N, C-alpha and C positions, 0 to 999 in steps of 0.2 A: 592353331588358334584362330577362331572366327568370332566376330562380333555381330550380334543381331540387333536390328533397329526396332524401335517402337516410337511412333509419333502420334500426336493428337492435337486437338484444338480445344481450349477451354472457353466455354460460353456460359452466359447467365441462363437462368430458366426461361427468359424471354428470347434467347438466341443471340444476345449481344456478345461481343468479344470481351474477354477478360485479359488485358495486357498486364505484364509485370506481376503475375501470380507466382507463388512458390510451388514447385512440384517436388514432392518427396516420394520415394519408392521404397517399399518395405517387403520383406519376405511375407508371403501370404499369412494372414491371421496372426501376425506378430508385430512388435515394434522394432525389429532388427532391420537396420538400414541395408539396402542392397548396394553392392558395388556396381556403379554405372559409370559410363564414359560419355563425353560429349562428341567424341570423334570415332570414326570407324576403325582407325588404327592409331597407335601412339597416344600421347596425352596421359594425364593423370586421372585417377578416379575422383568422382565428385559425389557429394552426399545429397545435393539438391540442385534444381535447375530453376530458371526463371522464364516464364512465357514471353514470347516476343510481342511486338506491337500489334500483331495479328492474332494473338492468343495461342500461337503454336508452340510446341515443344518437341524435342527429339532427344532420345538417349539410346545408348547401346549397352547390351549385356554381353559379356565374354563367355564363350562356351567352356573356358577353363575354370570359370567360377560357378557356372550354373549348368544344369543338364536340360536336355530336350524335354519339353512338357512342363518346365519350371513355371510356377505361378507366383505372382507378386500382387501387392495392393498399391495403387497409385493414389496419392492423397494430394489434393490441390487446395491451397489456402491463399487468401488475400484479405487484408483488413477491409471491413465494410462490405464484404461479399460472403454469401453462403458457401461454406466449404463443400468440396466434392470428393468422393472416394469411389474408385473403381476397384472392385474386389476380384481376386482370383484371375488376374489377367495373364494370358499366355503370351510371352514375348517371342519364343521360338519353339 
């Protein structure tokens, strides 16, 4: 079993940091939540993450759950901000 990391930083269209935004990850082109982890090993699966004070986020996908070349959609939301979606993201 191996876990593969994906990290990013959420910014406004003007380049400002978006802290405390909610990050959800779905199977590509669906509304099915991906099983993700906040740690490289151990821990429990989570359904969403919150960006840090610097707008950053990090999650791991387990190769027992998903295959190489797997694609997912990353959806970021926060009240008062324009939502953002990255489609067909390859994590590993």
